[in-house]
N, C-alpha and C positions, 0 to 999 in steps of 0.2 A: 725695595718697593713696598709701599704701604697699602695693604689691602683694607677694604672696608671692615668694620667690626662685626658685621652679621652677613650671613649668606644671602639674604634678599638683595642687599646693595650690590654684592658681587654678581648675583644672577642678572641683575639690570645691566651692569657692565658687560658681561658675556653675551647677552642677548644683543646689546647695541653693537658689539664687535662681530657678531655672527659666529661665535664660538659655540660648537655643539656641545650639549650637556644634558644630563638626566636629573630629574628632581625625585628624590626618594622621601616619602613622608610616612609617619605613623598615622594611620586613619582610625585606629581603635586599639584599646589596651584593657587588659584585664589582670587583676593581681599585681604581684610585685614585678615591675618592669623598669629598665633603666631610664627611659623617657616617656613622656605622656603623649596622648594623642594631639596632633597638630604640630609635632616636632618635624623639622625639615632638614634635608641634607642635600647638598649640590655635588654632583659627581661629573667630571669631564674625564677625558682619556688620560690625562696627566696630573689632575689635581682634585682634591676633595675639600669642600668647605662646610662647616657645621658638623654635627654628629647626631646619631640616633641612639648612642649609648655605648658604642665600642664593642670590643670582644667579637666573638664568632658572628654574632648577628650582623654587626657592621661590616666585617670582612666579606661575608657572603653577599650582603646587600650591594656593596660596591662592585663586586665581581659580576653580579647579575646586571647592574646598571650599565656597567661597561660592555657587557655581551650585548645588550639591547642596542647600545650606541653603536657598536661596530657593525651590527647587521642592519641598521637603519629602522629598527622597530620603534615606533613612537609610543606604544602603550595605549592607555595604562594597563600595567600587569599588576594584579593583587596577589599577595602571598601571606598565608597565615603561618606564624612562628610560634611554636611552644618552646620557650626558652630552655626549660629543663630537659624534657625528653628528646627534643629535636637537636639541640645545640649544646647540651651539656652545661649551660649557664646557670649559676646558682640562684638567680632571681626567681625562677619557678613560675613566673606568670606567663601571659601569652599576648601577643599583639599582631595586628594586621598591618602590612606594608603596602604601599602603592608606589609604583615606579612609572614615571612618564617623561616624555621629552620636555625639556624646557622651552616654552614658547610664550607668546604675549598673553595667551589666556591663562596659562599657569601662573605667570607673574602677576596678573591682575587680581587673581583670587588669593595672593599671598599677602596677608596684612603687614603693614609697616611694623617694624620692631620699636616699641616705645622706649624712650630714653630712660635709663635707670636714674639719671639726675642730670641736673644742669649746673655746671661749675664755672665759676670764675676763679682762675688760678693766677695769682700775682707772684711774678717772680720767674726769670728764665735761668737761674743759676744752676748748680749741680743737682740739688734736690728736685727743683722744678723740672728739670730735664728728665730726671729719672722717673718721676711721677708720670709725666706726659707719655713716656716710653710704654708704661703699663696701660694707661688710659687708651692707647691707640687701639687695643684689642677689645675694648668694652663698648657697648651701646650706650653712649652718653654724649652730652653736648658740652663742649669746653671752649671757654674764651680764655686764651693764654696771654697774659698782659704784662708787658714790661716797657719801661722807658728807653731801654738800650737795645737797639736794633741788632747790634752785634753779638748779643748774648744768645739769640735763637740759633739753633743748629742750622747748618747749611742745607741739610736734606729737608724736604717738604714733610709736613705733618699729614696725618690722615684726614680726610674730608671733614670729619665731625669735630676737628680741632682748629679753631680759628685764632690766628695770631693777631694781636694788636699791639702796635708800638705807638704809645702816646706819651706826651709830657706829663700831664696831669692825670696820673693813673687812677687815683681815688675817685675821680669824677665818673668813671665807668660803673661804679657801684649803682648808681641811680637807674642804669639801664637794664640791670638784671631782672628777670620775672620774679614774682613772689615765690617763696619756698626755695629759692636757689641755694646752692652750696657755695662756699667761699673758702679758698686756701690762701693764706697770706705768708709769703716767704721771700720777701724781697731782700736786697742788699743793704737796706737802711732801716735802723730802728725807727727813725722819725717817720719814714714813709710807711712802715708797718703800723705805726700808731695812727697815722692819718686814715689809712685804708680800713683798719679795724674799727675805728671810731665811726666811720661812714656807714659801715655795715650794721653796727649796733644801733645807731640812730634810726636806721630803717626799721629794724626789729623783726622783720618778716622773714628771716633766713632759716632754711632748713638745717643748715650745718655751718659753723664758723670755726675754722681751724687756723691757729697762729703758731708758727714755728718758734721754738725757744724753750727755755727751761722754766721751772716753777718760780724762779727768781724774776724772770722777765714777766711772767704772768702777774706776779704780785705788784710789780712796779707799774705795769699797764693798768691794772685794776685800780690802783690808787689815783692814777691820772683820770680814769673814766668817772670815778666817784667824785673827783674835784669838779669835773665838768658836767655833772648833773645827770648822767646816764643811770637809769634805774638798776638797782642791784640785781633784780630778777632777770634782767636782759644780759648783764654782764656775766652772771653765773652760767649762761648757756655758751660762753666762749670755751673752746677746747684748746688748751695750751698746757703741757706739750701735746703734739699731735701724734696719732698712730695708736693702734690697739696696744694695750699695756702687756708687758711680758716679753717683748721681742728686744733682745740686747743688740747693740751695735750702732754706730753713728755713721757708717758708710751711707752715702746717698741712696744706694740701691736697697739697703735694709730699711731705711726710713721710708722710702717709697712703697715697698711692700706693706709695711705696717699702716701707712696712711691710706692707701687704696683699699685695704681691708676694712679700715674704719669708715670710708665713704660707703662701702657696700653695705656694712652693718646698718649705717644710718638710713640709706635708701630703703633697705627692707623694713625698717621700722615705720617709715613715713608712707609707704605704699598702701 
């Protein structure tokens, strides 16, 4: 089962299903604390989504929320927690928690989680599937594009990951919003070239990653130079992809390095 990447989306599902749950949130914090004010965690009788920082603080908050749930207490119940003296946690700061039953009012005051980035991912091969597996847990928007329907896995993707099976995949580039991220890792060098060129000609990308070696990058750069694409635009192409220093060519290892790079780029552009 693919769960939504953020507790708010799950809260909406549970509310629609009539599943009882409690909402635990940090309403104030002072000093060194694991999570800031506004952080929320969703607690049901048999599941937890989100985190207020872990450790004894979170264990006690979950137990208290489930106790309220079992007795039918709707709250809100406020609690002051001094992390060092009360719980023995090394953070040393203090925070205030509020626990209340999840209802339509609580959901209405819970802001939407902004997407970390919008990504067009071209290619449903081994590396593409491994990357998508990681992206299912993140708050992002993904268009996963391939001309081969059979390459997509049988199981459904998370709601924020849209699958597109089209013949002229490079034509999808024009529909991406300004500042979008792109990952190009198809089964064909010719297709990689066409998609990458389309993104470079747009020029307004936040990140453009092309799978391949330094040799592939050099060959492609010569092609782009011959086709009149500005050097300063081509220089923004990332190839090879992934944060440096991570050894291994297994799809899962590449995926970890690439998603880390996407997060790095997202933090720089926010």
